[in-house]
MIMILO-13604 format. One record per atom (N, C-alpha, C, O): x, y, z negated; residue number from 1; atom name. Coordinates in steps of 0.02 Angstrom, whole numbers, plus 50000, padded with zeros to 5 digits. Layout:
N
<u:X v:Y w:Z k:NUM a:CA>
...
***
This chain:
122
<u:50916 v:51758 w:49699 k:1 a:N>
<u:50869 v:51763 w:49651 k:1 a:CA>
<u:50800 v:51734 w:49666 k:1 a:C>
<u:50773 v:51761 w:49714 k:1 a:O>
<u:50765 v:51687 w:49639 k:2 a:N>
<u:50719 v:51670 w:49652 k:2 a:CA>
<u:50641 v:51714 w:49647 k:2 a:C>
<u:50644 v:51758 w:49604 k:2 a:O>
<u:50605 v:51711 w:49666 k:3 a:N>
<u:50535 v:51749 w:49677 k:3 a:CA>
<u:50501 v:51736 w:49621 k:3 a:C>
<u:50487 v:51679 w:49604 k:3 a:O>
<u:50483 v:51802 w:49581 k:4 a:N>
<u:50439 v:51801 w:49518 k:4 a:CA>
<u:50349 v:51762 w:49539 k:4 a:C>
<u:50310 v:51780 w:49583 k:4 a:O>
<u:50343 v:51710 w:49490 k:5 a:N>
<u:50262 v:51694 w:49510 k:5 a:CA>
<u:50227 v:51784 w:49482 k:5 a:C>
<u:50242 v:51835 w:49451 k:5 a:O>
<u:50160 v:51745 w:49529 k:6 a:N>
<u:50099 v:51797 w:49505 k:6 a:CA>
<u:50090 v:51767 w:49423 k:6 a:C>
<u:50090 v:51706 w:49415 k:6 a:O>
<u:50081 v:51820 w:49354 k:7 a:N>
<u:50069 v:51807 w:49303 k:7 a:CA>
<u:50002 v:51758 w:49286 k:7 a:C>
<u:50000 v:51709 w:49249 k:7 a:O>
<u:49956 v:51784 w:49320 k:8 a:N>
<u:49897 v:51746 w:49332 k:8 a:CA>
<u:49908 v:51677 w:49350 k:8 a:C>
<u:49863 v:51639 w:49333 k:8 a:O>
<u:49964 v:51647 w:49385 k:9 a:N>
<u:49959 v:51589 w:49419 k:9 a:CA>
<u:50021 v:51549 w:49368 k:9 a:C>
<u:50049 v:51506 w:49402 k:9 a:O>
<u:50045 v:51551 w:49311 k:10 a:N>
<u:50100 v:51528 w:49292 k:10 a:CA>
<u:50089 v:51469 w:49255 k:10 a:C>
<u:50035 v:51460 w:49227 k:10 a:O>
<u:50149 v:51418 w:49252 k:11 a:N>
<u:50159 v:51356 w:49238 k:11 a:CA>
<u:50120 v:51354 w:49163 k:11 a:C>
<u:50135 v:51398 w:49123 k:11 a:O>
<u:50075 v:51308 w:49147 k:12 a:N>
<u:50027 v:51322 w:49061 k:12 a:CA>
<u:50094 v:51313 w:49026 k:12 a:C>
<u:50141 v:51275 w:49036 k:12 a:O>
<u:50079 v:51374 w:48972 k:13 a:N>
<u:50141 v:51396 w:48926 k:13 a:CA>
<u:50167 v:51312 w:48879 k:13 a:C>
<u:50222 v:51305 w:48854 k:13 a:O>
<u:50115 v:51264 w:48878 k:14 a:N>
<u:50141 v:51225 w:48825 k:14 a:CA>
<u:50160 v:51167 w:48888 k:14 a:C>
<u:50193 v:51121 w:48863 k:14 a:O>
<u:50153 v:51160 w:48936 k:15 a:N>
<u:50214 v:51127 w:48978 k:15 a:CA>
<u:50276 v:51175 w:49002 k:15 a:C>
<u:50320 v:51151 w:49037 k:15 a:O>
<u:50277 v:51244 w:48981 k:16 a:N>
<u:50333 v:51273 w:49002 k:16 a:CA>
<u:50374 v:51276 w:48944 k:16 a:C>
<u:50435 v:51282 w:48952 k:16 a:O>
<u:50350 v:51272 w:48881 k:17 a:N>
<u:50411 v:51270 w:48812 k:17 a:CA>
<u:50430 v:51191 w:48814 k:17 a:C>
<u:50478 v:51179 w:48777 k:17 a:O>
<u:50403 v:51131 w:48850 k:18 a:N>
<u:50453 v:51080 w:48829 k:18 a:CA>
<u:50498 v:51077 w:48884 k:18 a:C>
<u:50540 v:51032 w:48875 k:18 a:O>
<u:50505 v:51101 w:48927 k:19 a:N>
<u:50557 v:51119 w:48994 k:19 a:CA>
<u:50630 v:51134 w:48958 k:19 a:C>
<u:50639 v:51184 w:48924 k:19 a:O>
<u:50688 v:51075 w:48973 k:20 a:N>
<u:50757 v:51110 w:48970 k:20 a:CA>
<u:50791 v:51133 w:49034 k:20 a:C>
<u:50810 v:51092 w:49076 k:20 a:O>
<u:50797 v:51180 w:49039 k:21 a:N>
<u:50811 v:51208 w:49099 k:21 a:CA>
<u:50879 v:51222 w:49105 k:21 a:C>
<u:50908 v:51254 w:49062 k:21 a:O>
<u:50918 v:51193 w:49175 k:22 a:N>
<u:51003 v:51213 w:49184 k:22 a:CA>
<u:51005 v:51301 w:49180 k:22 a:C>
<u:50955 v:51335 w:49169 k:22 a:O>
<u:51072 v:51326 w:49191 k:23 a:N>
<u:51076 v:51397 w:49179 k:23 a:CA>
<u:51031 v:51426 w:49248 k:23 a:C>
<u:51021 v:51485 w:49233 k:23 a:O>
<u:51008 v:51418 w:49294 k:24 a:N>
<u:50982 v:51429 w:49360 k:24 a:CA>
<u:50913 v:51414 w:49357 k:24 a:C>
<u:50882 v:51403 w:49409 k:24 a:O>
<u:50873 v:51412 w:49280 k:25 a:N>
<u:50821 v:51399 w:49293 k:25 a:CA>
<u:50780 v:51328 w:49310 k:25 a:C>
<u:50721 v:51322 w:49297 k:25 a:O>
<u:50815 v:51282 w:49337 k:26 a:N>
<u:50791 v:51224 w:49357 k:26 a:CA>
<u:50816 v:51144 w:49302 k:26 a:C>
<u:50858 v:51130 w:49259 k:26 a:O>
<u:50749 v:51104 w:49346 k:27 a:N>
<u:50746 v:51051 w:49292 k:27 a:CA>
<u:50753 v:50994 w:49368 k:27 a:C>
<u:50712 v:51001 w:49414 k:27 a:O>
<u:50798 v:50951 w:49371 k:28 a:N>
<u:50815 v:50897 w:49413 k:28 a:CA>
<u:50725 v:50858 w:49409 k:28 a:C>
<u:50688 v:50852 w:49360 k:28 a:O>
<u:50712 v:50834 w:49494 k:29 a:N>
<u:50647 v:50804 w:49490 k:29 a:CA>
<u:50668 v:50719 w:49505 k:29 a:C>
<u:50694 v:50724 w:49561 k:29 a:O>
<u:50670 v:50666 w:49492 k:30 a:N>
<u:50674 v:50612 w:49510 k:30 a:CA>
<u:50622 v:50601 w:49550 k:30 a:C>
<u:50570 v:50613 w:49521 k:30 a:O>
<u:50612 v:50574 w:49633 k:31 a:N>
<u:50545 v:50553 w:49652 k:31 a:CA>
<u:50551 v:50468 w:49665 k:31 a:C>
<u:50596 v:50446 w:49701 k:31 a:O>
<u:50505 v:50427 w:49636 k:32 a:N>
<u:50490 v:50365 w:49624 k:32 a:CA>
<u:50444 v:50326 w:49679 k:32 a:C>
<u:50385 v:50345 w:49682 k:32 a:O>
<u:50464 v:50274 w:49723 k:33 a:N>
<u:50388 v:50260 w:49773 k:33 a:CA>
<u:50325 v:50238 w:49725 k:33 a:C>
<u:50353 v:50204 w:49683 k:33 a:O>
<u:50281 v:50239 w:49716 k:34 a:N>
<u:50224 v:50214 w:49667 k:34 a:CA>
<u:50218 v:50147 w:49669 k:34 a:C>
<u:50220 v:50110 w:49620 k:34 a:O>
<u:50207 v:50126 w:49751 k:35 a:N>
<u:50171 v:50054 w:49762 k:35 a:CA>
<u:50258 v:49998 w:49772 k:35 a:C>
<u:50249 v:49938 w:49783 k:35 a:O>
<u:50333 v:50023 w:49767 k:36 a:N>
<u:50357 v:49980 w:49762 k:36 a:CA>
<u:50404 v:50012 w:49699 k:36 a:C>
<u:50436 v:49967 w:49672 k:36 a:O>
<u:50412 v:50060 w:49677 k:37 a:N>
<u:50465 v:50076 w:49614 k:37 a:CA>
<u:50527 v:50095 w:49637 k:37 a:C>
<u:50574 v:50099 w:49598 k:37 a:O>
<u:50536 v:50109 w:49712 k:38 a:N>
<u:50604 v:50130 w:49758 k:38 a:CA>
<u:50604 v:50201 w:49716 k:38 a:C>
<u:50552 v:50230 w:49701 k:38 a:O>
<u:50663 v:50222 w:49701 k:39 a:N>
<u:50681 v:50288 w:49677 k:39 a:CA>
<u:50684 v:50315 w:49755 k:39 a:C>
<u:50715 v:50287 w:49800 k:39 a:O>
<u:50655 v:50360 w:49760 k:40 a:N>
<u:50668 v:50385 w:49857 k:40 a:CA>
<u:50714 v:50437 w:49855 k:40 a:C>
<u:50758 v:50432 w:49898 k:40 a:O>
<u:50719 v:50505 w:49803 k:41 a:N>
<u:50757 v:50549 w:49800 k:41 a:CA>
<u:50775 v:50595 w:49735 k:41 a:C>
<u:50768 v:50577 w:49677 k:41 a:O>
<u:50795 v:50649 w:49755 k:42 a:N>
<u:50824 v:50671 w:49704 k:42 a:CA>
<u:50790 v:50748 w:49726 k:42 a:C>
<u:50785 v:50772 w:49782 k:42 a:O>
<u:50772 v:50772 w:49674 k:43 a:N>
<u:50768 v:50867 w:49706 k:43 a:CA>
<u:50764 v:50918 w:49649 k:43 a:C>
<u:50784 v:50898 w:49594 k:43 a:O>
<u:50736 v:50998 w:49656 k:44 a:N>
<u:50760 v:51033 w:49610 k:44 a:CA>
<u:50679 v:51061 w:49588 k:44 a:C>
<u:50638 v:51064 w:49634 k:44 a:O>
<u:50660 v:51079 w:49520 k:45 a:N>
<u:50592 v:51100 w:49522 k:45 a:CA>
<u:50606 v:51186 w:49472 k:45 a:C>
<u:50655 v:51184 w:49436 k:45 a:O>
<u:50582 v:51228 w:49470 k:46 a:N>
<u:50556 v:51280 w:49449 k:46 a:CA>
<u:50517 v:51279 w:49395 k:46 a:C>
<u:50505 v:51221 w:49379 k:46 a:O>
<u:50495 v:51318 w:49364 k:47 a:N>
<u:50419 v:51326 w:49354 k:47 a:CA>
<u:50370 v:51334 w:49396 k:47 a:C>
<u:50314 v:51315 w:49380 k:47 a:O>
<u:50381 v:51364 w:49457 k:48 a:N>
<u:50328 v:51386 w:49473 k:48 a:CA>
<u:50334 v:51312 w:49527 k:48 a:C>
<u:50280 v:51283 w:49532 k:48 a:O>
<u:50380 v:51289 w:49557 k:49 a:N>
<u:50382 v:51220 w:49594 k:49 a:CA>
<u:50324 v:51181 w:49565 k:49 a:C>
<u:50272 v:51157 w:49589 k:49 a:O>
<u:50352 v:51184 w:49502 k:50 a:N>
<u:50317 v:51133 w:49475 k:50 a:CA>
<u:50242 v:51147 w:49470 k:50 a:C>
<u:50199 v:51104 w:49482 k:50 a:O>
<u:50225 v:51225 w:49448 k:51 a:N>
<u:50145 v:51223 w:49436 k:51 a:CA>
<u:50114 v:51199 w:49500 k:51 a:C>
<u:50068 v:51159 w:49505 k:51 a:O>
<u:50160 v:51240 w:49569 k:52 a:N>
<u:50121 v:51218 w:49621 k:52 a:CA>
<u:50113 v:51143 w:49646 k:52 a:C>
<u:50068 v:51130 w:49687 k:52 a:O>
<u:50166 v:51082 w:49618 k:53 a:N>
<u:50145 v:51023 w:49629 k:53 a:CA>
<u:50073 v:50997 w:49577 k:53 a:C>
<u:50026 v:50961 w:49594 k:53 a:O>
<u:50084 v:51022 w:49523 k:54 a:N>
<u:50039 v:51012 w:49468 k:54 a:CA>
<u:49947 v:51025 w:49513 k:54 a:C>
<u:49900 v:50988 w:49524 k:54 a:O>
<u:49961 v:51087 w:49523 k:55 a:N>
<u:49883 v:51124 w:49543 k:55 a:CA>
<u:49880 v:51099 w:49614 k:55 a:C>
<u:49825 v:51115 w:49637 k:55 a:O>
<u:49921 v:51062 w:49663 k:56 a:N>
<u:49889 v:51034 w:49739 k:56 a:CA>
<u:49877 v:50980 w:49742 k:56 a:C>
<u:49826 v:50957 w:49767 k:56 a:O>
<u:49952 v:50924 w:49700 k:57 a:N>
<u:49956 v:50884 w:49711 k:57 a:CA>
<u:50013 v:50844 w:49763 k:57 a:C>
<u:50026 v:50785 w:49774 k:57 a:O>
<u:50034 v:50894 w:49782 k:58 a:N>
<u:50073 v:50878 w:49858 k:58 a:CA>
<u:50170 v:50916 w:49809 k:58 a:C>
<u:50181 v:50963 w:49770 k:58 a:O>
<u:50211 v:50867 w:49840 k:59 a:N>
<u:50265 v:50887 w:49811 k:59 a:CA>
<u:50321 v:50950 w:49812 k:59 a:C>
<u:50364 v:50947 w:49856 k:59 a:O>
<u:50322 v:50997 w:49774 k:60 a:N>
<u:50339 v:51051 w:49778 k:60 a:CA>
<u:50407 v:51069 w:49762 k:60 a:C>
<u:50418 v:51058 w:49702 k:60 a:O>
<u:50462 v:51094 w:49795 k:61 a:N>
<u:50526 v:51106 w:49769 k:61 a:CA>
<u:50562 v:51157 w:49770 k:61 a:C>
<u:50555 v:51197 w:49816 k:61 a:O>
<u:50587 v:51164 w:49742 k:62 a:N>
<u:50656 v:51225 w:49754 k:62 a:CA>
<u:50688 v:51236 w:49791 k:62 a:C>
<u:50691 v:51296 w:49779 k:62 a:O>
<u:50735 v:51226 w:49847 k:63 a:N>
<u:50790 v:51230 w:49873 k:63 a:CA>
<u:50831 v:51273 w:49867 k:63 a:C>
<u:50823 v:51333 w:49879 k:63 a:O>
<u:50882 v:51243 w:49846 k:64 a:N>
<u:50960 v:51267 w:49804 k:64 a:CA>
<u:50994 v:51305 w:49869 k:64 a:C>
<u:51022 v:51359 w:49868 k:64 a:O>
<u:50985 v:51267 w:49918 k:65 a:N>
<u:51030 v:51279 w:49980 k:65 a:CA>
<u:51017 v:51340 w:50004 k:65 a:C>
<u:51052 v:51390 w:50002 k:65 a:O>
<u:50931 v:51325 w:50042 k:66 a:N>
<u:50884 v:51385 w:50066 k:66 a:CA>
<u:50840 v:51443 w:50038 k:66 a:C>
<u:50806 v:51482 w:50071 k:66 a:O>
<u:50852 v:51439 w:49946 k:67 a:N>
<u:50840 v:51494 w:49899 k:67 a:CA>
<u:50761 v:51491 w:49936 k:67 a:C>
<u:50748 v:51535 w:49977 k:67 a:O>
<u:50715 v:51445 w:49924 k:68 a:N>
<u:50655 v:51458 w:49949 k:68 a:CA>
<u:50629 v:51381 w:49912 k:68 a:C>
<u:50665 v:51333 w:49899 k:68 a:O>
<u:50551 v:51387 w:49902 k:69 a:N>
<u:50502 v:51332 w:49894 k:69 a:CA>
<u:50507 v:51311 w:49951 k:69 a:C>
<u:50516 v:51344 w:50002 k:69 a:O>
<u:50498 v:51228 w:49946 k:70 a:N>
<u:50458 v:51202 w:50017 k:70 a:CA>
<u:50446 v:51140 w:49985 k:70 a:C>
<u:50477 v:51112 w:49940 k:70 a:O>
<u:50393 v:51122 w:50019 k:71 a:N>
<u:50322 v:51091 w:50031 k:71 a:CA>
<u:50343 v:51008 w:50052 k:71 a:C>
<u:50356 v:51010 w:50112 k:71 a:O>
<u:50349 v:50963 w:50036 k:72 a:N>
<u:50387 v:50906 w:50054 k:72 a:CA>
<u:50361 v:50880 w:50108 k:72 a:C>
<u:50319 v:50838 w:50092 k:72 a:O>
<u:50370 v:50886 w:50187 k:73 a:N>
<u:50340 v:50858 w:50238 k:73 a:CA>
<u:50299 v:50921 w:50253 k:73 a:C>
<u:50242 v:50903 w:50270 k:73 a:O>
<u:50306 v:50995 w:50255 k:74 a:N>
<u:50283 v:51039 w:50301 k:74 a:CA>
<u:50319 v:51032 w:50356 k:74 a:C>
<u:50291 v:51030 w:50410 k:74 a:O>
<u:50375 v:51028 w:50351 k:75 a:N>
<u:50382 v:51011 w:50424 k:75 a:CA>
<u:50402 v:50964 w:50460 k:75 a:C>
<u:50391 v:50967 w:50520 k:75 a:O>
<u:50445 v:50895 w:50426 k:76 a:N>
<u:50442 v:50841 w:50451 k:76 a:CA>
<u:50362 v:50784 w:50456 k:76 a:C>
<u:50349 v:50731 w:50483 k:76 a:O>
<u:50324 v:50832 w:50413 k:77 a:N>
<u:50261 v:50765 w:50422 k:77 a:CA>
<u:50275 v:50702 w:50366 k:77 a:C>
<u:50237 v:50655 w:50359 k:77 a:O>
<u:50331 v:50711 w:50332 k:78 a:N>
<u:50334 v:50652 w:50276 k:78 a:CA>
<u:50317 v:50687 w:50223 k:78 a:C>
<u:50355 v:50729 w:50198 k:78 a:O>
<u:50262 v:50673 w:50203 k:79 a:N>
<u:50225 v:50705 w:50148 k:79 a:CA>
<u:50248 v:50663 w:50104 k:79 a:C>
<u:50277 v:50611 w:50120 k:79 a:O>
<u:50234 v:50687 w:50028 k:80 a:N>
<u:50242 v:50647 w:49972 k:80 a:CA>
<u:50164 v:50672 w:49927 k:80 a:C>
<u:50144 v:50730 w:49916 k:80 a:O>
<u:50146 v:50633 w:49915 k:81 a:N>
<u:50060 v:50649 w:49871 k:81 a:CA>
<u:50060 v:50610 w:49810 k:81 a:C>
<u:50046 v:50551 w:49800 k:81 a:O>
<u:50081 v:50665 w:49765 k:82 a:N>
<u:50077 v:50653 w:49676 k:82 a:CA>
<u:50024 v:50600 w:49649 k:82 a:C>
<u:49963 v:50600 w:49653 k:82 a:O>
<u:50065 v:50556 w:49621 k:83 a:N>
<u:50009 v:50509 w:49587 k:83 a:CA>
<u:50008 v:50550 w:49515 k:83 a:C>
<u:49954 v:50564 w:49489 k:83 a:O>
<u:50069 v:50569 w:49486 k:84 a:N>
<u:50077 v:50589 w:49424 k:84 a:CA>
<u:50162 v:50617 w:49396 k:84 a:C>
<u:50215 v:50595 w:49417 k:84 a:O>
<u:50153 v:50666 w:49349 k:85 a:N>
<u:50231 v:50676 w:49328 k:85 a:CA>
<u:50229 v:50663 w:49274 k:85 a:C>
<u:50180 v:50670 w:49238 k:85 a:O>
<u:50289 v:50641 w:49258 k:86 a:N>
<u:50309 v:50643 w:49184 k:86 a:CA>
<u:50359 v:50661 w:49181 k:86 a:C>
<u:50397 v:50661 w:49229 k:86 a:O>
<u:50381 v:50692 w:49098 k:87 a:N>
<u:50439 v:50719 w:49069 k:87 a:CA>
<u:50485 v:50684 w:49046 k:87 a:C>
<u:50457 v:50652 w:49001 k:87 a:O>
<u:50551 v:50665 w:49047 k:88 a:N>
<u:50575 v:50622 w:49009 k:88 a:CA>
<u:50589 v:50651 w:48929 k:88 a:C>
<u:50572 v:50709 w:48916 k:88 a:O>
<u:50616 v:50612 w:48881 k:89 a:N>
<u:50606 v:50628 w:48818 k:89 a:CA>
<u:50652 v:50662 w:48785 k:89 a:C>
<u:50653 v:50656 w:48723 k:89 a:O>
<u:50698 v:50704 w:48820 k:90 a:N>
<u:50742 v:50757 w:48797 k:90 a:CA>
<u:50718 v:50835 w:48844 k:90 a:C>
<u:50748 v:50889 w:48841 k:90 a:O>
<u:50667 v:50822 w:48878 k:91 a:N>
<u:50617 v:50873 w:48925 k:91 a:CA>
<u:50664 v:50911 w:48961 k:91 a:C>
<u:50666 v:50972 w:48961 k:91 a:O>
<u:50712 v:50866 w:48996 k:92 a:N>
<u:50765 v:50891 w:49048 k:92 a:CA>
<u:50774 v:50856 w:49105 k:92 a:C>
<u:50830 v:50858 w:49132 k:92 a:O>
<u:50725 v:50821 w:49132 k:93 a:N>
<u:50726 v:50793 w:49180 k:93 a:CA>
<u:50629 v:50765 w:49194 k:93 a:C>
<u:50590 v:50736 w:49156 k:93 a:O>
<u:50625 v:50788 w:49257 k:94 a:N>
<u:50550 v:50762 w:49271 k:94 a:CA>
<u:50548 v:50687 w:49335 k:94 a:C>
<u:50590 v:50671 w:49376 k:94 a:O>
<u:50499 v:50666 w:49323 k:95 a:N>
<u:50487 v:50603 w:49353 k:95 a:CA>
<u:50423 v:50604 w:49381 k:95 a:C>
<u:50371 v:50602 w:49347 k:95 a:O>
<u:50425 v:50607 w:49477 k:96 a:N>
<u:50367 v:50620 w:49512 k:96 a:CA>
<u:50357 v:50558 w:49517 k:96 a:C>
<u:50411 v:50527 w:49520 k:96 a:O>
<u:50298 v:50517 w:49519 k:97 a:N>
<u:50287 v:50462 w:49562 k:97 a:CA>
<u:50247 v:50475 w:49620 k:97 a:C>
<u:50204 v:50517 w:49608 k:97 a:O>
<u:50247 v:50459 w:49664 k:98 a:N>
<u:50208 v:50495 w:49747 k:98 a:CA>
<u:50227 v:50421 w:49778 k:98 a:C>
<u:50274 v:50381 w:49774 k:98 a:O>
<u:50131 v:50429 w:49826 k:99 a:N>
<u:50152 v:50402 w:49897 k:99 a:CA>
<u:50142 v:50428 w:49947 k:99 a:C>
<u:50100 v:50465 w:49973 k:99 a:O>
<u:50232 v:50379 w:49972 k:100 a:N>
<u:50267 v:50443 w:50026 k:100 a:CA>
<u:50243 v:50416 w:50089 k:100 a:C>
<u:50238 v:50359 w:50111 k:100 a:O>
<u:50226 v:50481 w:50118 k:101 a:N>
<u:50230 v:50452 w:50205 k:101 a:CA>
<u:50269 v:50443 w:50237 k:101 a:C>
<u:50277 v:50496 w:50268 k:101 a:O>
<u:50312 v:50401 w:50257 k:102 a:N>
<u:50364 v:50406 w:50330 k:102 a:CA>
<u:50424 v:50415 w:50259 k:102 a:C>
<u:50422 v:50400 w:50200 k:102 a:O>
<u:50476 v:50447 w:50304 k:103 a:N>
<u:50527 v:50421 w:50254 k:103 a:CA>
<u:50558 v:50509 w:50211 k:103 a:C>
<u:50558 v:50568 w:50232 k:103 a:O>
<u:50582 v:50477 w:50147 k:104 a:N>
<u:50582 v:50538 w:50102 k:104 a:CA>
<u:50657 v:50574 w:50116 k:104 a:C>
<u:50669 v:50633 w:50102 k:104 a:O>
<u:50702 v:50530 w:50143 k:105 a:N>
<u:50787 v:50568 w:50149 k:105 a:CA>
<u:50774 v:50620 w:50249 k:105 a:C>
<u:50743 v:50614 w:50302 k:105 a:O>
<u:50820 v:50663 w:50216 k:106 a:N>
<u:50813 v:50695 w:50266 k:106 a:CA>
<u:50853 v:50665 w:50325 k:106 a:C>
<u:50842 v:50691 w:50380 k:106 a:O>
<u:50895 v:50618 w:50323 k:107 a:N>
<u:50929 v:50587 w:50362 k:107 a:CA>
<u:50896 v:50528 w:50412 k:107 a:C>
<u:50927 v:50495 w:50453 k:107 a:O>
<u:50812 v:50525 w:50392 k:108 a:N>
<u:50759 v:50468 w:50425 k:108 a:CA>
<u:50768 v:50410 w:50361 k:108 a:C>
<u:50722 v:50369 w:50367 k:108 a:O>
<u:50797 v:50399 w:50323 k:109 a:N>
<u:50811 v:50342 w:50275 k:109 a:CA>
<u:50735 v:50344 w:50244 k:109 a:C>
<u:50703 v:50397 w:50242 k:109 a:O>
<u:50711 v:50288 w:50222 k:110 a:N>
<u:50646 v:50295 w:50166 k:110 a:CA>
<u:50667 v:50325 w:50113 k:110 a:C>
<u:50638 v:50376 w:50095 k:110 a:O>
<u:50735 v:50295 w:50070 k:111 a:N>
<u:50771 v:50326 w:50020 k:111 a:CA>
<u:50835 v:50365 w:50034 k:111 a:C>
<u:50876 v:50356 w:50079 k:111 a:O>
<u:50831 v:50406 w:49990 k:112 a:N>
<u:50895 v:50445 w:50014 k:112 a:CA>
<u:50967 v:50400 w:49966 k:112 a:C>
<u:51026 v:50417 w:49970 k:112 a:O>
<u:50937 v:50341 w:49921 k:113 a:N>
<u:50999 v:50308 w:49906 k:113 a:CA>
<u:51008 v:50233 w:49939 k:113 a:C>
<u:50998 v:50179 w:49912 k:113 a:O>
<u:51031 v:50246 w:50005 k:114 a:N>
<u:51044 v:50193 w:50048 k:114 a:CA>
<u:51127 v:50171 w:50048 k:114 a:C>
<u:51151 v:50124 w:50079 k:114 a:O>
<u:51148 v:50199 w:50021 k:115 a:N>
<u:51232 v:50213 w:50016 k:115 a:CA>
<u:51244 v:50152 w:49951 k:115 a:C>
<u:51247 v:50175 w:49894 k:115 a:O>
<u:51248 v:50100 w:49957 k:116 a:N>
<u:51273 v:50060 w:49879 k:116 a:CA>
<u:51351 v:50050 w:49884 k:116 a:C>
<u:51381 v:50014 w:49924 k:116 a:O>
<u:51376 v:50087 w:49839 k:117 a:N>
<u:51451 v:50070 w:49826 k:117 a:CA>
<u:51461 v:50009 w:49793 k:117 a:C>
<u:51506 v:49971 w:49808 k:117 a:O>
<u:51416 v:49997 w:49745 k:118 a:N>
<u:51462 v:49922 w:49719 k:118 a:CA>
<u:51388 v:49880 w:49706 k:118 a:C>
<u:51338 v:49910 w:49686 k:118 a:O>
<u:51387 v:49824 w:49717 k:119 a:N>
<u:51333 v:49769 w:49707 k:119 a:CA>
<u:51347 v:49750 w:49624 k:119 a:C>
<u:51401 v:49753 w:49594 k:119 a:O>
<u:51278 v:49729 w:49598 k:120 a:N>
<u:51322 v:49698 w:49532 k:120 a:CA>
<u:51354 v:49648 w:49541 k:120 a:C>
<u:51363 v:49632 w:49600 k:120 a:O>
<u:51378 v:49609 w:49494 k:121 a:N>
<u:51410 v:49561 w:49486 k:121 a:CA>
<u:51395 v:49511 w:49455 k:121 a:C>
<u:51379 v:49520 w:49396 k:121 a:O>
<u:51394 v:49437 w:49484 k:122 a:N>
<u:51337 v:49379 w:49449 k:122 a:CA>
<u:51383 v:49386 w:49378 k:122 a:C>
<u:51368 v:49354 w:49328 k:122 a:O>
***
C-alpha cells in the first residue's frame, strides 16, 4: 500500500483530474533526454511522485518492486533534472524531458533501451 500524501501538499486538482491511472494508481512515465531526444527509460508515477517532480524539478518515481518513492540519482548520483513534463492526448502516459547526469539505466548504460531486437529494413 502506498503512503498517503499530506492533504496540504497534493497534486493540483486540475492536473490530477486529467490523469488516467492503472488499477494501482500509477501512470507510466517515459523519460527522454532533452539534448539528444534519446529515450532513456520508463518508470512509474502516482500523484505524489508527479507532485514531487513538479515541485522540485528532480525526477521522482514510485518503485513497484521496493514499494517506495525514489528520486533518480539519490543513491547513484545519476540525476535527472526535469525540463518539462507533458501528458499525452489520452491522459494515460507522461513524458518527462530531462537533463541526464550520468547513466539512466541501472545497468550503467546511458539508456535502458540498448538491446535492439531488430533494425529497420531498407
